[in-house]
C-alpha positions as CSV (number, residue, x, y, z in Angstrom):
1,M,5.3,80.4,-51.7
2,P,2.5,82.7,-52.9
3,D,1.7,86.0,-51.4
4,S,-1.1,85.4,-48.9
5,K,-1.7,89.0,-47.8
6,Q,-4.7,89.7,-50.1
7,R,-6.4,86.3,-50.2
8,R,-7.5,83.3,-48.2
9,P,-4.7,80.9,-47.2
10,H,-4.0,78.0,-49.6
11,I,-4.1,74.6,-47.8
12,L,-2.8,71.5,-49.5
13,L,-4.1,68.3,-47.8
14,G,-2.6,64.9,-48.6
15,V,-4.5,61.7,-47.7
16,T,-2.8,58.3,-47.6
17,G,-3.9,54.7,-47.2
18,S,-5.1,54.5,-43.6
19,V,-8.5,53.7,-42.3
20,A,-8.5,57.2,-40.7
21,A,-9.1,58.5,-44.3
22,I,-12.8,57.9,-43.4
23,K,-12.6,61.1,-41.4
24,L,-11.8,63.1,-44.5
25,P,-15.3,64.8,-44.7
26,L,-15.0,66.4,-41.3
27,L,-11.3,67.3,-41.9
28,C,-12.2,69.0,-45.2
29,Q,-15.0,70.9,-43.5
30,Q,-12.8,72.2,-40.8
31,L,-9.8,73.1,-43.0
32,G,-12.2,74.7,-45.6
33,E,-13.2,77.2,-42.9
34,I,-9.6,78.3,-42.7
35,G,-8.7,78.7,-46.4
36,D,-8.9,77.4,-49.9
37,L,-8.4,73.6,-50.0
38,K,-6.9,71.2,-52.5
39,V,-6.8,67.5,-51.6
40,I,-4.3,64.9,-52.9
41,T,-5.4,61.3,-52.5
42,T,-3.3,58.2,-53.0
43,N,-4.8,55.1,-54.6
44,A,-4.9,53.4,-51.2
45,A,-6.6,56.3,-49.6
46,Q,-9.4,56.2,-52.2
47,H,-10.2,52.7,-51.1
48,F,-11.0,53.9,-47.6
49,M,-12.8,57.1,-48.8
50,T,-15.5,54.9,-50.4
51,M,-16.4,53.9,-46.8
52,S,-16.8,57.4,-45.5
53,A,-19.7,59.8,-45.6
54,P,-19.9,62.1,-48.6
55,V,-17.3,64.9,-48.5
56,P,-19.2,68.2,-47.9
57,K,-19.1,70.8,-50.7
58,V,-16.5,73.4,-49.8
59,E,-16.2,76.4,-52.1
60,G,-12.9,76.2,-54.1
61,M,-12.1,72.6,-53.0
62,E,-10.4,70.4,-55.6
63,F,-9.5,66.7,-55.5
64,L,-6.4,65.4,-57.2
65,N,-4.7,62.0,-57.7
66,D,-2.0,60.3,-59.7
67,E,-4.0,60.3,-62.9
68,D,-4.2,64.1,-62.8
69,E,-0.4,64.2,-62.6
70,W,0.1,62.2,-65.8
71,H,-2.8,63.7,-67.7
72,S,-1.8,67.3,-67.1
73,W,1.6,66.8,-68.7
74,Q,1.8,66.0,-72.5
75,R,4.9,67.7,-73.8
76,V,7.9,69.8,-72.8
77,G,6.7,73.2,-71.6
78,D,3.5,71.9,-69.9
79,E,3.0,72.6,-66.3
80,V,4.2,69.9,-63.9
81,L,1.4,69.4,-61.4
82,H,3.4,68.5,-58.3
83,I,5.6,71.6,-58.8
84,E,2.5,73.8,-59.4
85,L,0.9,72.5,-56.2
86,R,4.1,73.3,-54.3
87,R,4.0,76.9,-55.6
88,W,0.2,77.2,-54.9
89,A,0.2,76.0,-51.3
90,D,0.9,78.1,-48.2
91,I,1.0,74.9,-46.0
92,F,1.0,71.2,-46.7
93,I,-0.8,68.8,-44.4
94,I,-0.7,65.0,-44.7
95,A,-3.5,63.4,-42.6
96,P,-3.6,60.6,-42.2
97,L,0.0,59.6,-42.8
98,S,0.2,55.8,-43.1
99,A,3.2,53.8,-42.0
100,N,3.9,53.1,-45.7
101,S,3.8,56.7,-46.7
102,L,5.8,57.7,-43.6
103,A,8.6,55.4,-44.8
104,K,8.5,56.8,-48.3
105,L,8.8,60.4,-47.0
106,A,11.7,59.5,-44.7
107,N,13.6,57.9,-47.5
108,G,12.8,60.5,-50.2
109,L,10.7,58.3,-52.4
110,A,8.6,60.1,-55.0
111,D,6.4,57.5,-56.6
112,N,3.0,59.2,-56.6
113,L,1.6,62.8,-56.7
114,L,1.6,63.2,-52.9
115,T,5.2,62.1,-52.4
116,C,6.4,64.1,-55.4
117,V,5.0,67.2,-53.7
118,A,6.7,66.3,-50.5
119,R,10.0,65.7,-52.2
120,A,9.8,69.1,-53.9
121,W,8.6,70.9,-50.8
122,D,10.7,73.7,-49.2
123,H,11.2,72.1,-45.7
124,Q,13.0,75.2,-44.4
125,A,9.7,77.1,-44.6
126,A,8.4,75.3,-41.5
127,N,4.9,74.9,-43.1
128,M,4.4,71.1,-43.4
129,L,2.4,69.1,-40.9
130,V,1.9,65.3,-40.7
131,A,-0.6,63.4,-38.6
132,P,0.4,59.7,-38.5
133,A,-2.1,56.9,-38.1
134,M,-1.3,53.2,-37.9
135,N,-1.7,50.1,-35.7
136,T,-0.2,50.4,-32.2
137,C,2.5,47.8,-32.9
138,M,3.6,49.7,-36.0
139,W,3.6,53.0,-34.2
140,S,5.9,51.7,-31.4
141,G,8.2,49.9,-33.8
142,P,11.8,50.9,-34.4
143,F,11.2,51.8,-38.1
144,T,8.6,54.4,-37.1
145,A,10.9,56.0,-34.5
146,A,13.7,56.3,-37.1
147,H,11.4,57.6,-39.8
148,L,9.8,60.2,-37.6
149,T,13.2,61.4,-36.4
150,T,14.1,62.0,-40.0
151,L,10.9,64.1,-40.7
152,Y,11.4,65.9,-37.4
153,D,15.0,66.9,-38.2
154,M,13.8,68.2,-41.6
155,G,11.5,70.6,-39.8
156,M,8.1,69.0,-40.3
157,A,5.5,69.5,-37.6
158,I,4.3,66.2,-36.2
159,L,0.9,65.7,-34.6
160,P,1.1,62.3,-32.8
161,P,-1.7,59.8,-32.9
162,I,-4.0,59.3,-30.0
163,S,-5.0,56.2,-27.9
164,K,-8.3,54.5,-28.5
165,R,-9.8,51.3,-29.8
166,L,-8.5,50.9,-33.4
167,A,-10.2,49.6,-36.4
168,C,-8.3,46.3,-36.1
169,G,-9.7,45.7,-32.7
170,D,-6.5,46.6,-30.7
171,T,-6.6,49.4,-28.1
172,G,-3.6,51.7,-27.9
173,V,-1.8,54.6,-29.5
174,G,-2.2,54.8,-33.3
175,A,-5.4,56.6,-34.2
176,M,-5.1,59.8,-36.1
177,A,-5.4,63.0,-34.1
178,E,-8.9,64.5,-34.2
179,P,-9.7,66.8,-37.1
180,A,-10.1,69.8,-34.7
181,S,-6.5,69.3,-33.5
182,I,-5.3,69.2,-37.1
183,A,-7.1,72.4,-38.0
184,E,-5.8,74.1,-34.9
185,A,-2.2,73.2,-35.8
186,A,-2.9,74.4,-39.4
187,R,-3.9,77.8,-38.1
188,A,-0.7,77.9,-36.0
189,L,1.5,77.1,-39.1
190,L,-0.2,79.8,-41.0
191,Q,0.5,82.3,-38.2
192,L,4.1,81.3,-38.2
193,K,4.3,81.7,-41.9
194,G,2.8,85.2,-41.5
195,G,5.5,86.1,-39.0
196,K,3.1,86.3,-36.1
197,Q,3.9,85.1,-32.6
198,L,1.9,82.2,-31.1
199,G,0.1,83.1,-27.9
200,Q,-0.1,80.9,-24.9
201,Q,-1.4,77.5,-25.9
202,R,-2.4,74.4,-24.0
203,W,-1.2,70.8,-23.6
204,W,1.9,69.6,-25.2
205,R,2.8,66.0,-25.7
206,R,6.2,65.1,-24.4
207,L,8.7,65.0,-27.3
208,P,9.9,61.4,-27.8
209,W,13.4,62.6,-28.9
210,P,15.8,64.7,-26.8
211,R,15.8,67.7,-29.2
212,P,14.6,71.3,-28.8
213,K,11.0,71.7,-30.0
214,R,8.7,74.4,-31.1
215,Q,5.2,73.7,-29.6
216,L,2.2,74.0,-31.9
217,P,-1.5,73.8,-31.0
218,G,-3.3,70.5,-31.0
219,G,-0.4,68.5,-29.6
220,A,1.9,69.0,-32.6
221,F,5.6,69.7,-32.3
222,Q,8.3,70.9,-34.6
223,R,12.1,71.2,-34.5
224,E,13.2,74.5,-33.0
225,G,15.3,76.8,-35.2
226,I,13.3,76.2,-38.4
227,C,12.6,79.7,-39.8
228,S,9.6,80.8,-41.8
229,G,11.7,82.5,-44.5
230,P,14.2,81.1,-47.1
231,S,17.5,79.8,-45.8
232,A,20.2,77.4,-46.8
233,H,19.7,73.8,-45.6
234,N,22.4,72.6,-43.3
235,C,23.9,69.8,-45.4
236,F,27.3,69.6,-43.6
237,P,26.7,66.0,-42.3
238,A,25.8,64.7,-45.8
239,V,28.7,66.5,-47.4
240,A,31.2,65.3,-44.7
241,A,30.0,61.7,-45.2
242,A,30.4,62.0,-49.0
243,L,33.9,63.4,-48.6
244,I,34.9,60.6,-46.2
245,S,33.6,58.0,-48.6
246,S,35.4,59.6,-51.6
247,A,38.6,59.8,-49.6
248,A,38.4,56.1,-48.7
249,V,37.9,55.1,-52.3
250,L,40.8,57.2,-53.4
251,L,43.1,55.8,-50.7
252,Y,42.1,52.3,-51.7
253,A,42.9,53.1,-55.4
254,V,46.3,54.5,-54.5
255,V,47.2,51.5,-52.4
256,R,46.2,49.1,-55.3
257,V,48.4,51.1,-57.7
258,A,51.3,51.2,-55.3
259,R,51.2,47.4,-55.0
260,Q,51.3,46.8,-58.7
């Protein structure tokens, strides 16, 4: 991550295909007051952005999409945009995070600029925040619980949706958290990155999983034990699973040979 002592913070905002993308103008305005802003939009997000008010002009703000990823690279040696964005950003916020993009992140897909940045992100740095937004039935479904658990265990901060009347006409939990809450959580992540201690904050939503949590402003939460500096990722469960699978295959081969 870049040295942030002598400059404004660098905030990378990802916007996915949820109707909550219409709140982008207000979100850009509030995040632009905190630091320099770059915005990645998916193709689906751009559909909803056409329905929103014009995005306010924020000094230094830049919009990027999948076309920029492909056009910026022409030959070996050229900069790769999703890697450069990872290096540029101090924090990465995805708001809104749709059910589809949530599933992509949880399963490691990298099929657009936004998910490529997320795949390359240093998740041990404790500086990525997601604000899901979807229909109530989708939010309460088992896929969502499993996918959020994966993101949570990776160290991402999660700002849960709020309850209100949704665009589809249903009333319930699923609307993206308010831009003010997202901006407040962003400030907290920047403080953590700078090694500062968070003061006494207000209101924390109850964590839906029985795991230790770090509380962040705005209702966000994050797995406890994630540090703000570089560290090795705990990959023991994955390694153990791979070793067990390999041993099973080897044992099967030995048995087949012995029977011949």
